[in-house]
N, CA, C and O atoms as a MOPAC input file, in Angstrom:
PM7 MOZYME 1SCF
protein

 N      1.23200 1    -1.41800 1    -0.24600 1
 C     -0.12200 1     0.24100 1    -0.14700 1
 C      1.00500 1     1.46200 1     0.08400 1
 O      0.89900 1     2.52200 1    -0.53200 1
 N      2.22000 1     1.18000 1     1.14300 1
 C      2.90900 1     2.68600 1     0.48000 1
 C      3.11300 1     2.90100 1    -0.51100 1
 O      2.99100 1     3.99500 1    -1.06200 1
 N      3.57900 1     1.61200 1    -1.10200 1
 C      3.93300 1     2.37000 1    -2.89700 1
 C      3.18800 1     2.89400 1    -3.37300 1
 O      3.29800 1     4.08000 1    -3.68700 1
 N      2.15000 1     2.16300 1    -3.59100 1
 C      0.67300 1     2.87700 1    -4.43800 1
 C      1.21900 1     4.81000 1    -3.63500 1
 O      1.79300 1     5.64900 1    -4.33000 1
 N      0.91000 1     5.00100 1    -2.43400 1
 C      0.73800 1     5.93500 1    -1.55100 1
 C      1.71100 1     7.31900 1    -2.59400 1
 O      1.36900 1     8.38100 1    -3.11300 1
 N      3.20000 1     6.44100 1    -2.47600 1
 C      4.42500 1     7.53600 1    -3.29400 1
 C      3.97000 1     7.73800 1    -4.55900 1
 O      3.92100 1     8.87300 1    -5.03300 1
 N      3.48300 1     6.34700 1    -5.42800 1
 C      3.00100 1     6.81100 1    -6.82800 1
 C      2.79600 1     8.30700 1    -6.92000 1
 O      3.44300 1     9.29500 1    -7.26800 1
 N      1.42700 1     7.97400 1    -6.38100 1
 C      0.68300 1     9.23300 1    -6.22200 1
 C      1.45900 1    10.34600 1    -5.88200 1
 O      1.83900 1    11.01600 1    -6.84100 1
 N      1.69700 1    10.60800 1    -5.09000 1
 C      2.03100 1    11.71500 1    -4.44100 1
 C      3.51800 1    11.82800 1    -5.33300 1
 O      4.18400 1    12.82200 1    -5.04100 1
 N      3.79100 1    11.40200 1    -5.82600 1
 C      5.05900 1    11.67100 1    -6.94100 1
 C      4.02000 1    12.60700 1    -8.06100 1
 O      4.02400 1    13.82900 1    -8.21200 1
 N      3.22200 1    11.65300 1    -8.71000 1
 C      2.09500 1    12.59000 1    -9.99000 1
 C      1.86200 1    13.89300 1    -9.72500 1
 O      1.97800 1    14.76700 1   -10.58400 1
 N      1.47000 1    14.14100 1    -8.35800 1
 C      0.91400 1    15.65300 1    -8.06500 1
 C      2.41200 1    16.54100 1    -8.06200 1
 O      2.22600 1    17.74700 1    -7.90600 1
 N      3.82500 1    16.14100 1    -8.20500 1
 C      4.58500 1    16.81800 1    -7.94800 1
 C      5.30700 1    17.01700 1    -9.06900 1
 O      6.40900 1    17.56600 1    -9.04000 1
 N      4.50500 1    16.40200 1   -10.60600 1
 C      4.81400 1    16.84500 1   -11.86400 1
 C      3.79500 1    17.30500 1   -12.41700 1
 O      2.67900 1    17.48500 1   -11.93000 1
 N      4.38100 1    17.61800 1   -14.04600 1
 C      3.18500 1    18.56800 1   -14.76600 1
 C      3.41200 1    17.37000 1   -15.98000 1
 O      4.44500 1    16.79900 1   -16.32900 1
 N      1.73600 1    17.21300 1   -16.56100 1
 C      2.07200 1    15.82500 1   -16.77500 1
 C      1.36200 1    16.03800 1   -18.54800 1
 O      0.31600 1    16.68500 1   -18.47900 1
 N      1.60200 1    15.77000 1   -19.52200 1
 C      1.15400 1    16.15600 1   -20.91800 1
 C      0.92700 1    15.05600 1   -21.25000 1
 O      0.77100 1    13.99900 1   -20.63800 1
 N      0.90400 1    15.52400 1   -22.93100 1
 C      0.73800 1    13.96500 1   -24.11900 1
 C      1.29100 1    14.33900 1   -25.10400 1
 O      1.19900 1    15.55200 1   -25.29300 1
 N      1.99900 1    13.61900 1   -26.03300 1
 C      2.41600 1    13.95400 1   -27.74300 1
 C      0.99500 1    13.59600 1   -28.36600 1
 O      0.06600 1    12.84900 1   -28.05800 1
 N      1.30900 1    14.58400 1   -29.49500 1
 C     -0.18800 1    14.94800 1   -30.45200 1
 C      0.05900 1    14.08000 1   -31.42800 1
 O      1.00100 1    13.29200 1   -31.50500 1
 N     -0.95200 1    14.27800 1   -32.28500 1
 C     -0.99800 1    12.98300 1   -33.42700 1
 C      0.38600 1    14.02200 1   -34.25300 1
 O      0.96400 1    13.34900 1   -35.10600 1
 N      0.79700 1    15.08500 1   -34.15200 1
 C      1.56800 1    15.99300 1   -35.08200 1
 C      2.93800 1    15.41200 1   -34.65500 1
 O      3.99100 1    15.71900 1   -35.21400 1
 N      2.83400 1    14.48300 1   -33.54100 1
 C      4.67400 1    14.57400 1   -32.72900 1
 C      5.10800 1    15.24400 1   -31.75700 1
 O      6.27800 1    15.17400 1   -31.38000 1
 N      3.70400 1    16.41300 1   -30.90900 1
 C      4.59800 1    17.78900 1   -30.29500 1
 C      4.34200 1    16.95100 1   -28.97500 1
 O      3.45500 1    16.10800 1   -28.84400 1
 N      5.15100 1    17.28100 1   -28.14500 1
 C      5.18900 1    17.23300 1   -26.59700 1
 C      4.88700 1    18.28600 1   -26.35900 1
 O      5.51600 1    19.30600 1   -26.63900 1
 N      3.03300 1    18.12800 1   -25.34400 1
 C      2.07100 1    19.67400 1   -24.97000 1
 C      1.61400 1    18.88100 1   -23.56400 1
 O      1.21200 1    17.76600 1   -23.23100 1
 N      1.98200 1    20.37300 1   -22.86200 1
 C      1.39600 1    20.02000 1   -21.76000 1
 C      0.16000 1    21.66800 1   -21.22300 1
 O      0.22500 1    22.84000 1   -21.59300 1
 N     -0.60800 1    21.11700 1   -20.46300 1
 C     -1.56500 1    22.38100 1   -20.15600 1
 C     -0.90900 1    23.59600 1   -18.96300 1
 O     -1.20100 1    23.12300 1   -17.86400 1
 N     -0.44900 1    24.41800 1   -18.83200 1
 C     -0.49300 1    25.34500 1   -18.08700 1
 C     -1.22500 1    25.90100 1   -18.19700 1
 O     -1.74300 1    26.16200 1   -19.28300 1
 N     -1.76500 1    26.53900 1   -16.52900 1
 C     -2.78700 1    27.80200 1   -16.19000 1
 C     -1.48800 1    28.71300 1   -15.89200 1
 O     -0.39400 1    28.57000 1   -15.34600 1
 N     -2.53800 1    30.19100 1   -16.85400 1
 C     -1.64100 1    31.01400 1   -16.76100 1
 C     -2.17900 1    32.37900 1   -16.33400 1
 O     -3.25300 1    32.59000 1   -16.89800 1
 N     -1.83000 1    33.30500 1   -15.59200 1
 C     -2.68500 1    34.21800 1   -14.99900 1
 C     -1.68500 1    35.52900 1   -15.10300 1
 O     -0.46800 1    35.50400 1   -14.92100 1
 N     -2.39700 1    36.54900 1   -15.40200 1
 C     -2.29200 1    38.12100 1   -15.76600 1
 C     -2.38300 1    38.84300 1   -14.17300 1
 O     -3.01900 1    38.46800 1   -13.18700 1
 N     -1.56900 1    39.90800 1   -14.34500 1
 C     -2.00200 1    40.46300 1   -12.99100 1
 C     -3.27900 1    41.21400 1   -12.55800 1
 O     -3.38100 1    42.05000 1   -11.66100 1
 N     -4.12900 1    40.78900 1   -13.29800 1
 C     -5.59000 1    41.30600 1   -13.13600 1
 C     -5.65200 1    40.03300 1   -12.31800 1
 O     -5.98800 1    40.61800 1   -11.28900 1
 N     -5.59800 1    38.75800 1   -11.94200 1
 C     -6.16800 1    37.89700 1   -11.93400 1
 C     -7.08000 1    37.10600 1   -12.62300 1
 O     -7.59700 1    36.17500 1   -12.00600 1
 N     -7.46200 1    37.35700 1   -14.13300 1
 C     -7.70800 1    36.61200 1   -15.08100 1
 C     -6.82700 1    35.07600 1   -15.24800 1
 O     -5.63700 1    35.13600 1   -14.94000 1
 N     -7.21200 1    34.10800 1   -15.58400 1
 C     -6.44800 1    32.65200 1   -15.58300 1
 C     -7.40700 1    32.21300 1   -16.83000 1
 O     -8.57800 1    32.31800 1   -17.19600 1
 N     -5.72300 1    31.46000 1   -17.39200 1
 C     -6.45000 1    31.01800 1   -19.07200 1
 C     -5.89700 1    29.61600 1   -18.79600 1
 O     -5.02700 1    29.32200 1   -17.97600 1
 N     -6.44600 1    28.94300 1   -19.48800 1
 C     -5.81400 1    26.96200 1   -19.91000 1
 C     -4.76700 1    27.38600 1   -21.17000 1
 O     -4.95300 1    28.14100 1   -22.12500 1
 N     -3.60700 1    26.59700 1   -20.78000 1
 C     -2.62200 1    26.95400 1   -21.90900 1
 C     -2.55700 1    25.73400 1   -22.56800 1
 O     -2.36300 1    24.90600 1   -21.67800 1
 N     -2.61800 1    25.11600 1   -23.74300 1
 C     -1.88400 1    24.27000 1   -24.11600 1
 C     -0.74200 1    24.30200 1   -24.78100 1
 O     -0.73600 1    24.00700 1   -25.97600 1
 N      0.57100 1    24.71400 1   -24.02700 1
 C      1.68500 1    24.77400 1   -24.59000 1
 C      2.75200 1    23.64700 1   -25.29800 1
 O      2.70900 1    22.54500 1   -24.75000 1
 N      3.61400 1    23.75600 1   -26.33500 1
 C      3.92200 1    22.78100 1   -26.33100 1
 C      5.61600 1    23.32900 1   -26.28400 1
 O      6.04500 1    24.46700 1   -26.47500 1
 N      6.46700 1    21.89300 1   -25.91300 1
 C      7.49200 1    21.92600 1   -25.40300 1
 C      8.37600 1    22.17600 1   -26.22000 1
 O      8.57500 1    21.30100 1   -27.06300 1
 N      9.34400 1    23.61700 1   -26.28900 1
 C      9.60900 1    23.51300 1   -27.44900 1
 C     11.81600 1    23.84400 1   -26.52500 1
 O     12.19300 1    24.86600 1   -25.95300 1
 N     12.58700 1    22.65300 1   -26.76300 1
 C     13.85300 1    22.63100 1   -26.30300 1
 C     14.99700 1    23.71500 1   -27.24100 1
 O     16.18200 1    24.00000 1   -27.06500 1
 N     14.23400 1    24.02000 1   -28.02200 1
 C     14.81900 1    24.84900 1   -29.01300 1
 C     15.27500 1    26.22500 1   -28.45200 1
 O     16.26700 1    26.93300 1   -28.62100 1
 N     13.57900 1    26.35000 1   -27.34900 1
 C     13.08800 1    27.97000 1   -27.09500 1
 C     14.38500 1    28.49100 1   -25.65600 1
 O     14.33500 1    27.72900 1   -24.69100 1
 N     15.05900 1    29.25100 1   -25.57900 1
 C     15.18300 1    29.34900 1   -24.24000 1
 C     15.13500 1    30.37600 1   -23.06900 1
 O     15.94600 1    30.66400 1   -22.18900 1
 N     13.77200 1    30.86500 1   -23.41100 1
 C     12.78900 1    31.88600 1   -22.90700 1
 C     11.76200 1    30.71300 1   -21.66300 1
 O     11.68500 1    29.50900 1   -21.41800 1
 N     11.35400 1    31.56000 1   -21.34800 1
 C      9.81500 1    31.05500 1   -20.63800 1
 C      8.75400 1    30.40300 1   -20.91700 1
 O      8.46400 1    29.32600 1   -20.39600 1
 N      7.98200 1    31.07900 1   -21.88400 1
 C      6.73800 1    31.16200 1   -22.50600 1
 C      6.79100 1    31.61400 1   -23.78900 1
 O      7.81100 1    32.07800 1   -24.29900 1
 N      5.59400 1    31.48300 1   -24.40900 1
 C      5.16700 1    32.27300 1   -26.02400 1
 C      3.73800 1    31.71200 1   -25.58600 1
 O      3.25400 1    30.63300 1   -25.24500 1
 N      3.25000 1    33.27400 1   -25.81600 1
 C      1.55000 1    33.59300 1   -25.96600 1
 C      1.45700 1    34.15400 1   -27.24600 1
 O      2.31200 1    34.94800 1   -27.63800 1
 N      0.15900 1    33.69700 1   -28.18400 1
 C     -0.26000 1    34.87300 1   -29.09000 1
 C     -1.28300 1    35.91400 1   -28.39400 1
 O     -1.88600 1    35.75200 1   -27.33400 1
 N     -1.32100 1    37.05800 1   -29.29200 1
 C     -1.73300 1    37.96400 1   -29.03300 1
 C     -3.21000 1    38.13500 1   -28.48600 1
 O     -3.61100 1    39.11500 1   -27.85800 1
 N     -3.96700 1    36.99900 1   -28.83400 1
 C     -5.13400 1    37.37300 1   -27.91800 1
 C     -5.20800 1    36.48500 1   -26.78200 1
 O     -6.16800 1    36.55600 1   -26.01500 1
 N     -4.22500 1    35.61400 1   -26.60100 1
 C     -4.20200 1    35.00800 1   -25.42800 1
 C     -3.94000 1    36.67300 1   -24.28400 1
 O     -4.76400 1    36.99900 1   -23.43000 1
 N     -2.72100 1    37.42800 1   -24.55600 1
 C     -2.40900 1    38.70500 1   -24.25700 1
 C     -3.47700 1    39.36200 1   -23.63000 1
 O     -3.79600 1    39.61600 1   -22.46900 1
 N     -3.92500 1    39.55500 1   -24.72400 1
 C     -5.44200 1    40.92300 1   -24.27300 1
 C     -6.21900 1    40.12000 1   -24.17100 1
 O     -7.26700 1    40.62300 1   -24.57600 1
 N     -6.47300 1    38.63300 1   -23.72000 1
 C     -7.69300 1    38.40500 1   -22.82500 1
 C     -6.91400 1    38.43900 1   -21.61900 1
 O     -7.47200 1    39.46200 1   -21.22000 1
 N     -6.21800 1    38.22300 1   -20.83900 1
 C     -4.99100 1    38.18000 1   -19.65400 1
 C     -5.19200 1    39.84300 1   -19.54100 1
 O     -5.79700 1    40.14800 1   -18.51300 1
 N     -4.90600 1    40.70100 1   -20.17600 1
 C     -4.52700 1    41.86100 1   -19.99100 1
 C     -3.34800 1    42.07100 1   -19.46900 1
 O     -3.38700 1    42.73900 1   -18.43600 1
 N     -1.85900 1    41.59000 1   -19.97200 1
 C     -1.06100 1    41.40800 1   -19.14200 1
 C     -0.36800 1    43.07000 1   -20.24300 1
 O     -0.58500 1    43.76600 1   -21.23500 1
 N      0.66200 1    42.83300 1   -18.90200 1
 C      1.47300 1    44.13000 1   -18.83200 1
 C      2.67800 1    44.11400 1   -19.57800 1
 O      3.79600 1    43.69300 1   -19.27900 1
 N      2.04300 1    44.89800 1   -21.07300 1
 C      4.03300 1    45.36200 1   -21.51700 1
 C      4.86700 1    45.58000 1   -21.13600 1
 O      4.83700 1    46.80600 1   -21.03000 1
 N      6.17000 1    45.08200 1   -20.62100 1
 C      7.15900 1    45.57400 1   -20.00300 1
 C      8.62800 1    45.47200 1   -20.79600 1
 O      9.70200 1    45.55100 1   -20.20000 1
 N      8.48400 1    45.26300 1   -22.39500 1
 C      9.78500 1    45.73900 1   -22.94300 1
 C      9.98400 1    45.22500 1   -24.37300 1
 O      9.59900 1    44.07100 1   -24.55800 1
 N     10.39900 1    45.73100 1   -25.18700 1
 C      9.94600 1    45.31100 1   -26.54400 1
 C     11.97100 1    44.94800 1   -26.76700 1
 O     12.95600 1    45.36500 1   -26.15900 1
 N     11.77200 1    43.92500 1   -28.02100 1
 C     13.16900 1    42.86900 1   -28.09600 1
 C     13.48600 1    42.62600 1   -29.22600 1
 O     12.50100 1    42.30600 1   -29.89100 1
 N     14.44100 1    42.62300 1   -29.79900 1
 C     15.04300 1    41.62400 1   -31.37000 1
 C     15.50900 1    40.68400 1   -30.74200 1
 O     16.16700 1    40.60400 1   -29.70500 1
 N     14.91500 1    39.60300 1   -31.81600 1
 C     14.98500 1    38.64900 1   -31.64300 1
 C     16.14200 1    38.16000 1   -33.28300 1
 O     16.22900 1    38.85500 1   -34.29500 1
 N     16.84700 1    36.84200 1   -33.04700 1
 C     17.38300 1    36.28400 1   -34.30900 1
 C     16.57000 1    35.20900 1   -34.56200 1
 O     16.16700 1    34.56200 1   -33.59500 1
 N     16.34000 1    34.98000 1   -35.36400 1
 C     15.89100 1    33.24300 1   -35.95200 1
 C     16.70700 1    32.37700 1   -36.75800 1
 O     17.62900 1    32.62500 1   -37.53500 1
 N     16.18200 1    31.34500 1   -36.41100 1
 C     17.41500 1    29.74000 1   -36.64500 1
 C     17.45000 1    30.73100 1   -37.88600 1
 O     18.46500 1    31.39800 1   -37.68100 1
 N     16.90700 1    31.14700 1   -38.99100 1
 C     17.22500 1    31.60300 1   -40.41800 1
 C     18.49900 1    32.77400 1   -40.36300 1
 O     19.18700 1    33.44500 1   -41.13300 1
 N     18.39100 1    32.63500 1   -39.54000 1
 C     19.25200 1    34.42300 1   -38.91000 1
 C     18.38400 1    35.47200 1   -39.50900 1
 O     18.96500 1    36.55100 1   -39.62200 1
 N     17.24000 1    35.45300 1   -39.89400 1
 C     16.81800 1    36.85700 1   -39.63600 1
 C     16.24000 1    37.39000 1   -38.30600 1
 O     16.09800 1    36.64200 1   -37.33800 1
 N     15.88600 1    38.79200 1   -38.27800 1
 C     15.79100 1    39.38300 1   -37.08500 1
 C     14.30100 1    39.70800 1   -36.78200 1
 O     13.63800 1    39.89200 1   -37.80200 1
 N     13.68200 1    39.81200 1   -35.70100 1
 C     12.17900 1    40.38300 1   -35.68900 1
 C     12.35200 1    41.30300 1   -34.26600 1
 O     13.17400 1    40.98500 1   -33.40700 1
 N     11.52100 1    42.41000 1   -34.14800 1
 C     11.23300 1    42.66300 1   -32.86600 1
 C      9.61400 1    41.77600 1   -32.07500 1
 O      8.64400 1    41.28800 1   -32.65500 1
 N      9.88600 1    41.86600 1   -30.78100 1
 C      9.15000 1    40.97800 1   -30.28100 1
 C      8.34300 1    42.04100 1   -28.92700 1
 O      8.85900 1    43.15600 1   -29.00600 1
 N      7.69000 1    42.01600 1   -28.22200 1
 C      7.43000 1    42.09800 1   -27.48800 1
 C      6.95900 1    40.99500 1   -26.23500 1
 O      6.56000 1    39.83300 1   -26.31500 1
 N      7.16800 1    41.81000 1   -25.15800 1
 C      7.45600 1    40.67800 1   -24.25500 1
 C      6.49700 1    41.14500 1   -22.79000 1
 O      6.55000 1    42.37200 1   -22.70200 1
 N      6.03600 1    40.81300 1   -22.16300 1
 C      4.73400 1    40.88600 1   -21.14000 1
 C      5.16500 1    39.97300 1   -19.90300 1
 O      5.97100 1    39.04600 1   -19.98100 1
 N      4.39500 1    40.45000 1   -18.57100 1
 C      4.77400 1    39.72200 1   -17.03500 1
 C      3.45300 1    39.28200 1   -17.20600 1
 O      2.48500 1    39.88600 1   -17.66800 1
 N      3.59900 1    37.61200 1   -16.56400 1
 C      2.09800 1    36.88000 1   -16.15700 1
 C      2.60200 1    36.22200 1   -15.21500 1
 O      3.70700 1    36.51500 1   -14.76000 1
 N      1.98600 1    35.36800 1   -14.82900 1
 C      2.31900 1    34.37600 1   -13.61300 1
 C      1.73500 1    32.66300 1   -14.47700 1
 O      0.77200 1    32.35300 1   -15.17700 1
 N      2.81700 1    32.00100 1   -13.98300 1
 C      2.31800 1    30.75200 1   -14.62600 1
 C      2.28900 1    29.53500 1   -13.02400 1
 O      3.16000 1    29.62000 1   -12.15800 1
 N      1.42500 1    28.77000 1   -12.97100 1
 C      0.94300 1    27.86500 1   -11.94800 1
 C      2.50400 1    27.23500 1   -12.29700 1
 O      2.84600 1    27.05500 1   -13.46600 1
 N      3.07100 1    27.03900 1   -11.57200 1
 C      4.29000 1    25.86300 1   -11.40500 1
 C      3.91600 1    24.69100 1   -10.65900 1
 O      3.40400 1    24.95200 1    -9.57000 1
 N      4.00700 1    23.71100 1   -10.88800 1
 C      4.14600 1    22.77400 1    -9.57300 1
 C      3.52700 1    23.06500 1    -8.29800 1
 O      4.10100 1    22.81000 1    -7.24000 1
 N      2.00000 1    23.76100 1    -8.37800 1
 C      1.85900 1    24.13800 1    -7.48000 1
 C      1.92900 1    25.56600 1    -6.58600 1
 O      1.50100 1    25.86500 1    -5.47100 1
 N      2.57100 1    26.19500 1    -7.47300 1
 C      2.87800 1    27.87800 1    -6.69500 1
 C      2.90900 1    28.44000 1    -7.90800 1
 O      3.00100 1    27.82000 1    -8.96800 1
 N      2.80800 1    30.03800 1    -7.72800 1
 C      2.68200 1    30.65600 1    -9.41600 1
 C      3.81500 1    31.58400 1    -9.12800 1
 O      4.08900 1    32.31100 1    -8.17300 1
 N      4.52800 1    31.24700 1   -10.56800 1
 C      6.06200 1    31.93600 1   -10.78700 1
 C      6.09600 1    33.33200 1   -11.73100 1
 O      6.10900 1    33.22300 1   -12.95700 1
 N      6.10600 1    34.14500 1   -11.32600 1
 C      5.89900 1    35.20400 1   -12.27600 1
 C      7.34800 1    35.19800 1   -13.25800 1
 O      8.54300 1    35.25300 1   -12.96700 1
 N      6.47500 1    35.08600 1   -14.77700 1
 C      7.34900 1    34.82400 1   -15.78200 1
 C      7.61500 1    36.03900 1   -17.02700 1
 O      6.92600 1    37.01000 1   -16.71300 1
 N      8.06300 1    36.20400 1   -17.79200 1
 C      8.06500 1    36.95600 1   -19.27800 1
 C      7.91700 1    36.28200 1   -20.23300 1
 O      8.58400 1    35.35900 1   -20.70000 1
 N      6.78500 1    36.87800 1   -20.61100 1
 C      6.08200 1    35.78200 1   -22.18400 1
 C      6.72700 1    36.38800 1   -23.10000 1
 O      7.50800 1    37.19300 1   -22.59200 1
 N      6.76900 1    36.37700 1   -24.26100 1
 C      7.05700 1    36.75700 1   -25.71600 1
 C      5.95800 1    36.72800 1   -26.30200 1
 O      5.13700 1    35.81300 1   -26.23200 1
 N      5.87100 1    37.64900 1   -26.87400 1
 C      4.16400 1    37.78700 1   -27.77900 1
 C      4.59900 1    36.71300 1   -29.26200 1
 O      5.67200 1    37.00600 1   -29.78900 1
 N      4.23600 1    36.17600 1   -29.55100 1
 C      4.24200 1    35.47600 1   -31.08100 1
 C      2.46300 1    35.30500 1   -32.27500 1
 O      1.35300 1    35.81900 1   -32.14300 1
 N      2.72600 1    34.86700 1   -32.75300 1
 C      1.40100 1    34.77200 1   -33.60600 1
 C      1.57500 1    33.10700 1   -33.44000 1
 O      0.50600 1    32.62200 1   -33.81100 1
 N      2.19500 1    32.39200 1   -33.16400 1
 C      2.28700 1    30.50600 1   -33.18300 1
 C      1.47400 1    30.49400 1   -31.88600 1
 O      1.17300 1    31.29100 1   -30.99800 1
 N      1.21400 1    28.92600 1   -32.26600 1
 C      1.22200 1    28.51900 1   -30.33000 1
 C      1.67400 1    29.12800 1   -29.56100 1
 O      2.31200 1    30.16800 1   -29.72600 1
 N      1.31400 1    28.34700 1   -28.13900 1
 C      2.29700 1    29.28500 1   -26.97800 1
 C      3.38400 1    27.49800 1   -26.98300 1
 O      3.09000 1    26.30400 1   -27.05100 1
 N      4.68900 1    28.32200 1   -26.86700 1
 C      5.62600 1    27.06800 1   -26.51600 1
 C      6.07900 1    27.56800 1   -24.81600 1
 O      6.40700 1    28.53700 1   -24.13100 1
 N      5.89400 1    26.56000 1   -24.79100 1
 C      7.14600 1    25.90000 1   -23.11000 1
 C      8.32100 1    26.21200 1   -23.56600 1
 O      8.56500 1    25.60600 1   -24.61000 1
 N      9.42300 1    27.13300 1   -23.10600 1
 C     10.58500 1    26.83500 1   -23.09000 1
 C     11.36600 1    26.08700 1   -22.08000 1
 O     10.91400 1    25.35600 1   -21.19800 1
 N     12.55000 1    26.36000 1   -22.32000 1
 C     13.91900 1    25.84800 1   -21.12800 1
 C     14.05300 1    26.68400 1   -20.16000 1
 O     13.84700 1    26.20100 1   -19.04600 1
 N     14.24900 1    27.46400 1   -20.19100 1
 C     13.56700 1    28.84000 1   -19.13400 1
 C     13.09700 1    28.42700 1   -17.52600 1
 O     13.60200 1    28.43100 1   -16.40300 1
 N     11.95800 1    28.11500 1   -18.09200 1
 C     10.96200 1    27.74800 1   -16.75600 1
 C     10.94000 1    25.99500 1   -16.65700 1
 O     10.22800 1    25.53200 1   -15.76600 1
 N     11.77400 1    24.92100 1   -17.63300 1
 C     12.25200 1    24.38000 1   -17.03600 1
 C     13.32700 1    23.75300 1   -16.56200 1
 O     13.50000 1    22.53400 1   -16.57400 1
 N     14.07000 1    24.58000 1   -16.13500 1
 C     15.72200 1    24.90600 1   -16.12000 1
 C     15.51300 1    24.03800 1   -14.20000 1
 O     14.76900 1    24.11800 1   -13.22200 1
 N     16.64500 1    23.34300 1   -14.62700 1
 C     16.43300 1    21.89800 1   -12.89300 1
 C     15.20500 1    21.20500 1   -12.69900 1
 O     14.97700 1    20.71500 1   -11.59300 1
 N     14.28800 1    21.08700 1   -13.73700 1
 C     13.80600 1    19.79200 1   -14.32800 1
 C     13.83700 1    18.65600 1   -14.83100 1
 O     14.69800 1    18.32600 1   -15.64700 1
 N     13.09500 1    18.04700 1   -14.50500 1
 C     13.26800 1    16.43600 1   -15.62700 1
 C     12.35200 1    16.12500 1   -16.51000 1
 O     11.41500 1    15.32800 1   -16.46900 1
 N     12.74200 1    16.86500 1   -17.33200 1
 C     12.04200 1    16.09200 1   -18.60900 1
 C     11.99000 1    14.77300 1   -19.58500 1
 O     12.77700 1    14.32100 1   -20.41700 1
 N     10.91300 1    14.42900 1   -19.18300 1
 C     10.59200 1    12.87000 1   -19.94600 1
 C      9.35000 1    13.21300 1   -20.98900 1
 O      8.29800 1    13.76700 1   -20.67200 1
 N      9.77600 1    12.68800 1   -22.49100 1
 C      8.99500 1    12.01900 1   -23.63600 1
 C      8.53600 1    10.85300 1   -24.03800 1
 O      9.37000 1    10.44000 1   -24.84500 1
 N      7.57500 1     9.99000 1   -23.92100 1
 C      7.45800 1     9.19600 1   -25.21500 1
 C      7.57900 1     9.31100 1   -26.27200 1
 O      6.95400 1    10.26700 1   -26.73100 1
 N      8.10100 1     8.78300 1   -26.91400 1
 C      7.88000 1     9.48400 1   -28.40100 1
 C      7.08100 1     8.69800 1   -29.36300 1
 O      7.62100 1     8.08200 1   -30.28100 1
 N      5.92100 1     8.70700 1   -29.19000 1
 C      4.82400 1     8.19500 1   -29.69500 1
 C      3.54700 1     8.71000 1   -29.46500 1
 O      3.32600 1     9.09900 1   -28.31800 1
 N      2.36300 1     8.83000 1   -30.57000 1
 C      1.23400 1     9.28100 1   -30.36700 1
 C      0.23800 1     9.06300 1   -29.02100 1
 O     -0.34100 1     8.18300 1   -28.38300 1
 N      0.34000 1     9.71200 1   -29.04000 1
 C     -0.82500 1     9.80300 1   -26.93600 1
 C      0.16900 1     9.52300 1   -26.20200 1
 O     -0.33700 1     9.38600 1   -25.08800 1
 N      2.18500 1     9.20300 1   -26.03700 1
 C      2.78700 1     8.96900 1   -25.68900 1
 C      2.72500 1     9.86900 1   -24.47900 1
 O      1.97900 1    10.84900 1   -24.46100 1
 N      3.48600 1     9.54800 1   -23.49400 1
 C      3.48500 1    10.62800 1   -21.84400 1
 C      4.51100 1    11.34200 1   -21.80500 1
 O      5.62900 1    10.96000 1   -22.15000 1
 N      4.13300 1    12.83900 1   -21.23200 1
 C      4.81600 1    13.79400 1   -21.59600 1
 C      5.46300 1    14.33500 1   -20.02200 1
 O      4.82800 1    15.30200 1   -19.60200 1
 N      6.25800 1    14.01900 1   -19.37700 1
 C      6.65700 1    14.73200 1   -17.69500 1
 C      7.42800 1    15.75400 1   -17.31600 1
 O      8.50800 1    15.92100 1   -17.88200 1
 N      7.03800 1    16.54100 1   -16.37900 1
 C      7.78900 1    17.84900 1   -16.20800 1
 C      8.27000 1    17.46600 1   -14.56500 1
 O      7.25400 1    17.40800 1   -13.87200 1
 N      9.35900 1    17.22900 1   -13.86700 1
 C      9.17400 1    16.44400 1   -12.59200 1
 C     10.84400 1    17.79300 1   -12.16200 1
 O     11.74600 1    18.03800 1   -12.96300 1
 N     10.73000 1    18.32800 1   -10.84900 1
 C     11.99200 1    18.46100 1   -10.49600 1
 C     13.23000 1    17.62600 1   -10.15300 1
 O     13.36300 1    16.66900 1    -9.39000 1
 N     14.05700 1    18.24400 1   -10.90700 1
 C     14.86800 1    17.33300 1   -10.23600 1
 C     15.69900 1    16.82500 1    -8.98400 1
 O     16.46600 1    17.70700 1    -8.59800 1
 N     15.74500 1    16.04400 1    -8.48600 1
 C     16.17300 1    15.27700 1    -7.11500 1
 C     17.36500 1    16.27000 1    -6.55500 1
 O     18.19300 1    16.77600 1    -7.31200 1
 N     17.34500 1    16.46500 1    -5.23900 1
 C     18.41900 1    17.42400 1    -4.80900 1
 C     19.60000 1    16.40400 1    -4.19400 1
 O     20.64500 1    16.87100 1    -3.74300 1

């Protein structure tokens, strides 16, 4: 009985998702604006994105996120674009973390900065399990 309890407790300490039919690892995150509005966001795990999170303009508007700055980004193809960054909070393993969000026209992306200090496991198959959990100390 103790083993089952530990398994259950461990599942509560991780973020779970799945691999979609397109081969993307997807997790659901709660994102909160500074005004208290909350949105469920389906974010694709992107190990090539070094920041926290991207959101499309309509989600940023819905959450009434406060713009913090604009910045130039160098894309993989060598081109540069100007993007806006906003402040939001993400529910991360039971606590709200304040993060910078990059505005993009694409689907939301979860980047490496938010996952720093965590293990990322992906069963790479349609419907496969995605898990993000803190590294053991």
